C-alpha positions as CSV (number, residue, x, y, z in Angstrom):
1,M,12.3,0.9,95.6
2,L,12.3,4.4,96.9
3,S,15.4,3.8,98.9
4,T,17.1,2.4,95.8
5,Q,16.1,5.5,93.8
6,R,17.6,7.8,96.5
7,L,20.8,5.7,96.4
8,V,20.9,6.1,92.6
9,R,20.5,9.8,92.7
10,A,23.2,10.2,95.4
11,W,25.6,7.9,93.5
12,I,25.1,9.8,90.2
13,G,25.7,13.0,92.1
14,A,28.9,11.6,93.6
15,L,30.1,10.7,90.1
16,L,29.5,14.2,88.9
17,A,31.3,15.6,91.9
18,L,34.3,13.3,91.2
19,A,34.3,14.4,87.6
20,S,34.6,18.0,88.7
21,A,37.1,17.4,91.6
22,P,40.2,19.7,91.4
23,A,43.5,18.2,90.5
24,G,45.2,16.5,93.5
25,A,42.0,15.9,95.3
26,A,42.1,12.8,97.5
27,L,40.2,9.8,96.1
28,P,39.7,6.3,97.6
29,P,42.4,3.8,96.7
30,P,41.7,1.3,93.9
31,G,39.6,-1.6,95.1
32,F,38.3,0.3,98.1
33,S,35.1,-1.2,99.6
34,G,33.1,0.5,102.2
35,S,31.7,-2.8,103.3
36,G,35.1,-4.0,104.7
37,A,34.9,-7.1,102.6
38,E,38.0,-8.1,100.7
39,W,38.5,-9.4,97.1
40,G,40.8,-12.2,96.3
41,Y,43.2,-14.2,98.5
42,H,45.1,-12.5,101.2
43,P,47.7,-14.8,103.0
44,A,48.5,-14.1,106.6
45,M,51.5,-11.9,106.9
46,G,54.7,-12.5,108.8
47,R,55.0,-16.2,108.2
48,R,58.6,-17.5,107.9
49,I,59.6,-19.1,104.6
50,E,61.4,-22.0,106.3
51,Y,60.0,-24.1,109.1
52,P,61.8,-26.6,111.4
53,D,58.8,-28.9,111.3
54,V,56.4,-28.8,108.4
55,C,53.8,-30.8,110.3
56,S,53.3,-27.8,112.7
57,L,51.6,-26.0,109.9
58,D,47.9,-25.3,110.4
59,A,46.6,-27.5,107.5
60,S,43.7,-29.9,107.4
61,T,44.7,-33.6,107.6
62,N,41.5,-35.3,106.8
63,E,40.1,-33.7,103.6
64,P,40.1,-35.7,100.4
65,P,41.3,-34.4,97.0
66,F,38.6,-33.0,94.8
67,T,37.9,-35.5,92.0
68,A,34.2,-35.5,91.6
69,D,30.9,-33.8,92.5
70,E,27.3,-34.7,92.5
71,Y,27.2,-34.2,88.7
72,T,30.2,-36.3,87.8
73,G,29.3,-39.0,85.2
74,T,25.9,-37.4,84.4
75,S,25.5,-37.0,80.7
76,C,23.6,-34.2,79.0
77,P,20.3,-35.7,77.7
78,D,20.3,-33.4,74.7
79,Y,23.9,-32.2,74.2
80,A,24.1,-29.5,71.5
81,T,27.4,-29.1,69.6
82,E,26.5,-25.5,68.6
83,S,24.1,-22.9,69.9
84,P,20.7,-22.3,68.2
85,T,20.4,-19.8,65.4
86,C,18.6,-16.6,65.9
87,T,14.8,-17.0,65.8
88,G,13.5,-14.6,68.4
89,P,12.0,-11.1,68.1
90,F,15.3,-9.4,68.8
91,C,17.2,-10.8,65.8
92,P,18.4,-8.9,62.8
93,A,16.0,-8.9,59.8
94,S,18.1,-11.5,58.1
95,G,17.8,-13.8,61.1
96,V,21.6,-14.3,61.1
97,C,24.1,-12.3,63.2
98,A,27.0,-12.7,60.7
99,G,30.3,-10.9,60.4
100,D,30.1,-7.1,60.6
101,A,26.5,-6.9,59.6
102,A,24.7,-4.0,61.2
103,L,22.8,-5.1,64.3
104,H,19.8,-3.4,65.9
105,E,21.8,-1.6,68.6
106,D,23.8,0.1,65.9
107,L,20.7,1.5,64.2
108,N,20.3,4.5,66.4
109,D,18.8,7.5,64.6
110,C,21.6,9.7,66.0
111,Q,25.3,10.2,65.9
112,G,27.8,11.7,68.4
113,E,26.3,14.5,70.6
114,G,23.0,14.2,68.7
115,C,22.5,11.0,70.8
116,C,22.5,12.8,74.1
117,L,19.2,13.3,75.8
118,P,18.4,16.4,77.8
119,G,19.2,16.1,81.5
120,S,21.2,12.9,81.1
121,V,24.7,14.4,81.0
122,G,26.8,16.2,83.5
123,R,30.6,16.8,83.6
124,G,31.5,13.8,81.5
125,V,29.0,11.4,83.1
126,V,26.0,10.0,81.2
127,D,23.1,8.5,83.2
128,V,21.9,5.4,81.3
129,L,18.3,5.3,82.6
130,P,16.8,8.0,80.3
131,Y,17.9,6.0,77.3
132,L,16.1,2.8,78.2
133,S,12.8,2.1,76.3
134,R,10.9,-0.2,78.6
135,P,7.3,-1.4,78.0
136,A,4.9,-0.3,80.7
137,E,4.7,-3.8,82.2
138,W,8.4,-3.9,82.7
139,P,9.6,-0.7,84.5
140,F,13.2,-0.5,85.3
141,S,14.0,-2.2,88.6
142,A,16.0,-5.0,90.2
143,D,13.2,-7.5,89.6
144,T,14.8,-10.8,88.3
145,S,11.5,-11.7,86.5
146,V,12.6,-9.4,83.7
147,D,15.1,-12.1,82.7
148,H,12.1,-14.1,81.3
149,S,10.5,-11.2,79.5
150,V,10.0,-11.4,75.7
151,N,9.7,-7.7,74.9
152,V,12.6,-6.1,76.8
153,D,16.0,-5.2,75.3
154,D,18.1,-2.5,76.8
155,S,21.0,-3.0,74.4
156,P,19.9,-0.2,71.9
157,G,19.4,2.4,74.6
158,I,22.7,1.7,76.3
159,A,24.4,1.8,72.9
160,R,23.0,5.3,72.4
161,A,24.2,6.3,75.9
162,I,27.7,5.0,75.0
163,E,27.6,7.0,71.7
164,C,26.6,10.1,73.7
165,A,29.4,9.7,76.1
166,A,32.0,9.1,73.4
167,S,31.1,12.6,71.9
168,L,31.7,14.5,75.2
169,P,34.8,16.8,75.3
170,S,35.9,15.5,78.7
171,Y,39.2,13.5,78.9
172,R,37.5,10.6,80.5
173,R,33.8,9.9,79.8
174,T,31.6,7.7,82.0
175,V,28.4,5.8,81.3
176,A,26.8,5.3,84.7
177,F,24.5,2.3,85.4
178,P,22.2,2.9,88.3
179,A,21.3,-0.1,90.4
180,G,18.9,-2.6,88.7
181,R,18.9,-5.2,86.0
182,Y,19.7,-4.6,82.3
183,V,18.7,-7.1,79.6
184,L,21.2,-7.4,76.8
185,R,20.1,-9.3,73.7
186,T,23.4,-8.5,72.0
187,P,26.6,-7.4,73.7
188,L,27.6,-3.8,74.4
189,R,30.4,-2.6,72.3
190,P,32.1,0.4,74.0
191,Q,34.8,0.8,71.3
192,H,35.9,4.3,72.3
193,D,39.0,5.6,74.0
194,A,39.0,6.8,77.7
195,L,35.5,5.4,78.3
196,T,34.2,4.0,81.6
197,L,31.2,1.8,82.2
198,E,30.4,1.9,85.9
199,G,27.8,0.8,88.4
200,P,27.4,1.7,92.1
201,E,30.0,0.5,94.5
202,L,30.1,-3.3,94.5
203,S,31.1,-5.6,97.4
204,P,32.5,-9.1,96.8
205,D,29.7,-10.3,99.1
206,A,27.0,-9.0,96.7
207,G,24.4,-11.7,95.8
208,P,23.0,-12.3,92.3
209,A,19.8,-10.4,93.0
210,D,21.3,-7.6,95.1
211,P,19.0,-4.6,94.4
212,D,21.7,-2.1,95.2
213,T,24.0,-3.3,92.3
214,A,23.9,-2.9,88.6
215,T,23.5,-6.2,86.8
216,L,23.9,-6.8,83.1
217,V,22.0,-10.0,82.1
218,A,23.2,-11.3,78.7
219,I,20.4,-13.1,76.9
220,P,21.9,-13.3,73.4
221,C,19.7,-13.4,70.3
222,N,22.4,-15.6,68.8
223,P,24.7,-17.0,71.4
224,E,26.9,-18.8,68.8
225,Q,28.0,-15.5,67.2
226,L,27.3,-12.7,69.6
227,P,27.3,-14.0,73.2
228,G,28.3,-12.3,76.4
229,A,27.8,-8.8,77.8
230,I,30.7,-6.6,76.5
231,Q,32.7,-7.1,73.3
232,V,35.5,-5.0,71.9
233,H,36.7,-5.8,68.4
234,K,36.9,-2.6,66.5
235,A,37.3,-3.3,62.8
236,A,39.9,-1.2,61.0
237,R,38.4,1.7,59.0
238,S,40.1,0.4,55.9
239,G,38.2,-2.8,56.1
240,G,39.6,-6.3,55.8
241,D,40.6,-8.3,58.8
242,G,42.5,-5.5,60.7
243,V,41.5,-4.5,64.3
244,E,42.0,-1.0,65.6
245,E,43.3,-0.3,69.0
246,V,40.9,0.8,71.8
247,W,42.7,2.6,74.6
248,G,41.7,3.1,78.3
249,L,38.4,1.3,78.5
250,W,37.4,0.8,82.2
251,I,34.7,-1.7,83.2
252,R,33.9,-1.3,86.9
253,N,31.4,-2.2,89.6
254,L,29.1,-4.4,87.6
255,Q,27.5,-7.7,88.1
256,I,27.2,-9.8,84.9
257,E,25.0,-12.8,84.4
258,L,25.6,-15.0,81.4
259,T,22.6,-17.2,80.3
260,E,23.9,-18.9,77.2
261,G,27.0,-19.0,75.0
262,P,28.7,-20.5,72.0
263,R,29.2,-24.3,71.6
264,K,31.3,-24.1,68.4
265,K,33.2,-20.8,68.1
266,A,34.9,-19.5,71.3
267,N,33.8,-16.2,72.8
268,S,33.5,-14.6,76.3
269,G,31.3,-12.7,78.7
270,I,33.8,-9.8,78.4
271,Q,35.9,-10.1,75.3
272,L,38.5,-7.4,74.8
273,N,40.5,-7.6,71.5
274,R,43.4,-5.2,71.1
275,C,42.4,-3.1,74.1
276,S,45.4,-1.4,75.7
277,D,45.6,0.1,79.2
278,C,42.1,-1.4,79.8
279,E,40.7,-2.4,83.2
280,V,38.1,-4.8,84.5
281,E,37.7,-4.0,88.1
282,N,35.1,-4.8,90.9
283,V,33.1,-7.2,88.6
284,I,31.2,-10.3,89.6
285,M,30.4,-12.6,86.6
286,R,28.2,-15.7,87.0
287,Y,26.9,-18.3,84.5
288,A,23.2,-18.3,85.3
289,P,21.0,-20.1,82.7
290,L,17.4,-19.1,82.5
291,T,16.4,-22.8,83.0
292,L,18.2,-25.4,85.1
293,Q,21.2,-26.8,83.2
294,L,23.6,-29.6,84.1
295,P,27.3,-28.8,83.9
296,S,27.6,-31.3,81.0
297,C,25.0,-29.3,79.1
298,K,26.7,-25.9,79.4
299,P,28.0,-24.1,76.2
300,A,31.4,-25.7,75.6
301,N,33.1,-22.5,74.3
302,L,32.1,-19.8,76.7
303,D,34.9,-18.2,78.6
304,G,34.5,-15.5,81.3
305,I,36.9,-12.6,80.8
306,T,39.3,-12.6,77.8
307,F,42.2,-10.3,77.0
308,A,43.3,-11.2,73.4
309,M,45.0,-9.9,70.3
310,G,47.4,-7.7,72.1
311,S,45.2,-6.5,74.9
312,G,46.8,-5.3,78.1
313,G,45.9,-3.7,81.4
314,V,44.4,-4.9,84.7
315,I,41.9,-7.5,85.8
316,R,41.4,-6.6,89.5
317,N,38.8,-7.5,92.2
318,V,36.9,-9.9,90.0
319,I,34.8,-13.0,90.8
320,V,34.1,-15.5,88.0
321,D,31.7,-18.2,89.0
322,G,30.4,-21.2,87.0
323,V,31.5,-20.2,83.5
324,P,32.0,-23.4,81.4
325,K,35.4,-23.2,79.7
326,G,37.8,-20.7,81.2
327,G,37.4,-18.2,83.9
328,I,40.1,-15.7,82.8
329,Y,41.7,-16.3,79.4
330,L,44.8,-14.3,78.3
331,A,45.8,-14.9,74.7
332,S,48.3,-12.8,72.7
333,I,51.2,-13.8,70.4
334,A,54.6,-12.2,70.9
335,G,56.0,-10.9,67.6
336,Y,52.5,-11.0,66.0
337,H,50.4,-8.9,68.4
338,E,51.6,-6.2,70.6
339,T,52.0,-7.8,74.0
340,P,51.6,-5.1,76.8
341,P,51.7,-6.3,80.4
342,I,48.6,-7.8,82.0
343,L,48.0,-7.8,85.8
344,V,45.5,-10.2,87.3
345,E,45.1,-9.2,91.0
346,S,42.8,-10.2,93.9
347,C,40.4,-12.3,91.9
348,E,38.5,-15.5,92.8
349,I,37.8,-17.9,89.9
350,K,35.6,-20.9,90.9
351,N,33.3,-23.6,89.6
352,I,34.6,-23.7,86.1
353,D,32.8,-26.9,85.2
354,G,31.6,-27.2,81.5
355,P,32.0,-30.1,79.1
356,V,35.3,-29.2,77.5
357,A,38.7,-27.9,78.7
358,A,37.5,-26.3,82.0
359,A,40.3,-24.3,83.6
360,A,40.2,-21.4,85.9
361,I,43.0,-19.2,84.6
362,K,44.5,-19.9,81.1
363,I,47.6,-18.1,80.1
364,I,48.9,-18.4,76.5
365,A,50.3,-14.9,76.4
366,P,53.6,-13.2,77.5
367,N,54.1,-10.5,80.2
368,V,51.5,-11.6,82.7
369,T,51.4,-11.2,86.5
370,V,48.9,-13.0,88.7
371,R,48.8,-12.3,92.4
372,N,46.6,-12.6,95.4
373,C,44.1,-14.8,93.6
374,E,42.1,-17.8,94.8
375,V,41.3,-20.5,92.2
376,H,39.2,-23.5,93.0
377,H,36.7,-26.2,91.9
378,S,37.4,-26.5,88.2
379,L,36.1,-29.8,86.9
380,V,35.3,-31.1,83.4
381,H,31.8,-32.7,82.9
382,P,31.8,-34.4,79.5
383,G,28.5,-34.2,77.6
384,D,28.6,-38.0,77.1
385,G,28.7,-38.6,80.8
386,S,32.2,-40.2,80.9
387,P,34.2,-39.7,84.1
388,A,35.4,-36.2,84.8
389,V,38.3,-37.0,87.0
390,H,41.8,-35.8,86.1
391,N,40.3,-32.9,84.2
392,G,39.8,-29.3,85.2
393,H,43.0,-27.4,86.1
394,G,43.4,-24.3,88.3
395,L,46.2,-22.4,86.5
396,W,47.0,-23.5,82.9
397,I,50.2,-22.0,81.3
398,A,50.7,-23.4,77.9
399,T,51.7,-22.9,74.3
400,Q,49.0,-23.3,71.7
401,V,48.9,-24.7,68.2
402,S,49.2,-22.0,65.6
403,V,46.2,-21.0,63.5
404,P,46.9,-21.4,59.8
405,P,48.0,-20.0,57.4
406,D,50.4,-17.5,58.8
407,I,49.7,-16.9,62.5
408,P,52.5,-18.2,64.8
409,S,52.0,-20.2,67.9
410,P,51.4,-18.2,71.1
411,V,54.1,-19.0,73.7
412,P,53.7,-17.9,77.4
413,A,56.9,-16.0,78.6
414,N,57.7,-13.7,81.4
415,V,54.9,-14.9,83.7
416,L,54.9,-14.2,87.4
417,V,52.4,-15.8,89.9
418,Q,52.5,-14.6,93.5
419,D,50.6,-15.3,96.7
420,C,47.9,-17.5,95.2
421,Y,45.8,-20.3,96.7
422,I,44.9,-23.0,94.1
423,H,42.8,-25.8,95.5
424,H,40.1,-28.4,94.9
425,N,40.4,-28.7,91.1
426,G,39.7,-32.0,89.4
427,G,43.1,-32.1,87.6
428,A,46.3,-30.4,88.7
429,G,46.5,-27.1,90.6
430,V,49.2,-25.7,88.2
431,V,50.0,-27.1,84.7
432,M,52.7,-26.0,82.3
433,A,52.5,-27.7,78.9
434,S,53.0,-27.5,75.2
435,P,51.6,-29.5,72.3
436,I,54.3,-28.2,70.0
437,A,57.7,-29.8,69.6
438,A,59.7,-26.6,69.2
439,Y,58.1,-24.3,71.9
440,R,57.5,-24.4,75.6
441,P,56.6,-21.9,78.3
442,T,59.6,-19.9,79.3
443,G,60.6,-17.5,82.1
444,I,57.8,-18.7,84.4
445,Q,58.1,-17.8,88.1
446,L,55.9,-18.9,91.0
447,E,56.3,-17.3,94.4
448,R,54.5,-18.3,97.6
449,V,51.9,-20.4,95.7
450,R,49.8,-22.8,97.7
451,S,48.3,-25.8,95.9
452,A,46.1,-28.2,97.8
453,Y,43.4,-30.9,97.5
454,N,43.6,-31.1,93.7
455,G,42.6,-34.3,91.9
456,T,46.0,-35.1,90.5
457,H,49.2,-33.1,91.2
458,G,49.8,-29.9,93.0
459,V,52.1,-28.7,90.2
460,H,52.6,-30.6,86.9
461,I,55.3,-29.3,84.6
462,Q,55.1,-31.1,81.2
463,A,57.0,-28.5,79.3
464,G,58.9,-25.4,80.4
465,T,62.3,-23.8,80.7
466,G,63.6,-21.0,82.8
467,V,61.1,-21.9,85.5
468,K,61.6,-20.9,89.1
469,L,59.3,-21.9,92.0
470,Q,60.1,-20.3,95.3
471,D,58.4,-21.1,98.6
472,L,55.9,-23.5,97.1
473,W,53.5,-25.3,99.4
474,S,51.7,-28.4,98.0
475,W,49.6,-30.7,100.2
476,G,46.6,-33.0,100.1
477,N,46.7,-33.6,96.4
478,G,45.6,-36.9,94.8
479,Y,49.1,-37.8,93.4
480,Y,52.4,-36.0,93.6
481,G,52.9,-32.7,95.2
482,M,55.0,-31.8,92.2
483,F,55.6,-33.8,88.9
484,L,58.3,-32.7,86.4
485,S,58.0,-34.9,83.3
486,S,59.6,-34.6,79.9
487,R,57.7,-37.7,78.7
488,T,55.9,-37.0,75.4
489,S,54.5,-38.6,72.3
490,L,55.9,-35.8,70.2
491,P,59.3,-36.5,68.5
492,A,61.8,-37.6,71.1
493,G,64.0,-34.6,70.7
494,S,61.2,-32.1,71.4
495,A,61.8,-29.2,73.8
496,R,60.2,-30.3,77.1
497,V,61.3,-29.6,80.7
498,G,64.6,-28.0,81.6
499,S,66.3,-25.3,83.7
500,V,63.9,-25.6,86.6
501,I,64.8,-24.2,90.1
502,L,62.8,-25.2,93.1
503,E,63.6,-23.2,96.3
504,S,62.4,-24.0,99.8
505,P,59.4,-26.1,98.9
506,L,57.1,-27.6,101.6
507,I,55.6,-30.8,100.1
508,F,53.5,-32.7,102.6
509,N,50.6,-35.2,102.9
510,N,50.2,-35.9,99.2
511,V,49.3,-39.0,97.2
512,L,45.9,-39.5,98.8
513,R,44.3,-41.4,96.0
514,P,46.4,-44.6,95.8
515,T,45.5,-47.1,98.6
516,S,48.8,-49.0,98.6
517,G,52.4,-48.6,97.6
518,A,55.1,-46.0,98.2
519,Y,55.1,-42.8,96.2
520,P,57.2,-39.6,96.2
521,G,56.2,-36.1,97.1
522,I,58.2,-34.9,94.1
523,R,58.7,-37.0,91.0
524,I,61.3,-36.1,88.4
525,E,61.4,-37.4,84.8
526,A,63.5,-34.6,83.5
527,S,67.1,-33.1,83.4
528,D,68.6,-29.8,84.5
529,I,66.5,-29.6,87.7
530,M,67.8,-27.9,90.9
531,I,66.1,-28.3,94.3
532,R,67.5,-26.2,97.2
533,G,66.2,-26.5,100.8
534,G,62.6,-27.1,101.9
535,E,61.0,-30.1,103.5
536,I,59.2,-33.2,102.2
537,A,56.9,-34.7,104.9
538,R,54.3,-37.4,105.6
539,C,52.8,-36.2,108.8
540,D,50.4,-39.1,109.4
541,A,51.3,-42.6,108.3
542,S,47.6,-43.5,108.0
543,R,47.0,-40.7,105.5
544,G,48.3,-40.7,101.9
545,R,51.1,-42.8,100.4
546,Q,53.8,-40.1,100.2
547,S,56.5,-42.1,101.9
548,I,59.3,-41.2,99.4
549,S,60.6,-37.6,99.4
550,I,62.1,-37.1,95.9
551,Q,62.2,-39.8,93.2
552,Q,64.1,-39.6,89.9
553,Q,63.2,-41.9,87.0
554,C,64.2,-42.5,83.4
555,W,61.5,-41.9,80.8
556,L,60.5,-42.9,77.3
557,S,59.7,-40.2,74.7
558,G,58.6,-40.3,71.1
559,P,55.8,-41.6,68.9
560,T,54.6,-45.1,69.4
561,G,57.2,-47.5,68.1
562,Q,59.9,-44.8,68.0
563,E,60.4,-44.2,71.8
564,V,63.8,-43.3,73.1
565,L,65.0,-43.9,76.7
566,F,66.2,-40.8,78.5
567,H,68.1,-40.6,81.8
568,P,68.0,-37.7,84.3
569,E,71.1,-35.6,84.0
570,D,72.5,-32.5,85.7
571,N,70.0,-32.6,88.5
572,V,71.1,-31.1,91.8
573,I,69.3,-31.7,95.1
574,S,70.6,-30.1,98.3
575,G,69.5,-29.2,101.8
576,V,66.1,-30.9,101.6
577,G,64.7,-32.0,105.0
578,T,62.5,-35.0,105.4
579,H,59.9,-36.1,107.9
580,G,58.3,-39.5,107.6
581,T,59.8,-40.0,104.1
582,S,62.9,-41.5,102.7
583,A,65.9,-39.5,101.6
584,P,65.9,-38.2,98.0
585,E,66.6,-40.9,95.5
586,V,68.9,-41.0,92.5
587,L,68.0,-44.2,90.7
588,A,70.0,-46.0,88.1
589,C,67.9,-46.7,85.0
590,P,68.1,-49.8,82.9
591,H,69.3,-49.4,79.3
592,D,67.5,-50.9,76.3
């Protein structure tokens, strides 16, 4: 413990020195890690886009697609549809955390600079430790046993430190979290401009109980209404339903452990609503319940990191592990919210495995870039124990049904995904979809995306226009390497798939789940598709059933009893090489 205390003093001193550094002083680059460990996915450089023989690639040839784990088909013995109400000693006097009611961390007997404790502030940096009120039996430390305490709540003290920081005259104010564990019974709400919450330098290799890191442990008094560790939703001063903008909030170098969450109304471990130029950087978030919990028993509506209601900025160097519903969720509505750009960079999202709609990265917003990310092992585990196969996607880009009465549907647009590895998900690696007849994702571009060992398809486009996929590699998937399908039960004339360009794809060793028959690497049930170059290969005749390169089919669309037969039109396929597969097919479809 003495060594940790010395590290804390040295780190706080370093923060103070940085705060007073002269203009132009050299600082470490963003994401710098002294340990040498790297965040996210970093593909080898110098590879050529085109290969004379796809089978020369260094890819496994004996691994199965991910369709199940040891918990597949295991029901939750006591599945709850909503989280318990607030009954513990840290609840508001009313017992209900409702709406904008004042909560205990708001009830500080101070305001502004009156919240600052002597000796805790220096040059725009506030040390959080003096603000904690710990009982004698629980001194501040990295001891994980504090998670099971019944008389520790660090939320009020941290709220006071945040209030102190917000009152400082410095341009950027910092709340510094020394190494150790912090118990949060309700989430922190750093709803102030140009504010930083920061712990000691964090490596992606840090374990859950690393004593040299700052860990926020969210043990919510009411997980249904106030879950998670950090929430920003600043109610407008005039009242009503308005939300004020918070600008320049930075959350850095923190571990976050989520122990419970909502089962009815969605919320997140970090939820940022209308937060512009905000950053979540060097953060490790894990779902870590206080008692052993099956995936099928996890809270169905707990996401990891959410940017919503017009939030924009950067999510960089982040690991999200085991969160039930969505690892990263980006949700804003063009024309209704402001939609500043969002960059998701060098992240790893894994083991998203709750009972409903598990997907690693969900994009229902415009103006998003995702790059250098690794996404893997998403799998739905229904609470009733029904099979989880075909569910749990890696990257989900989709429109969403509007919220009545007057909120329009969110539509993803202007989305760029680069240099990502998406693998071992129970459903598809990448999905583009829409449940709405008139809208579909638009302006979606994937560059150098690798999709492998997913339970269904490498890429499944159910709805999208203005889509371009360049240098896509897709291998080892349960079914097609790529599936473009305009088939729908919506009205037959609904906007589905169109204006898709696929350049230089490498589609090999797919269709591993069927045990007989011949299947394509790419299946097309859509029009206005262009495929230029690339190679479709079956490298081992004993592995997989991908013996057709590209197959085009007619399709039926429309509600039951009102289906209409459609034919592929205006599709162009050129320069595609084959290895162990047939030439691309253009099939004649029967008429009714």
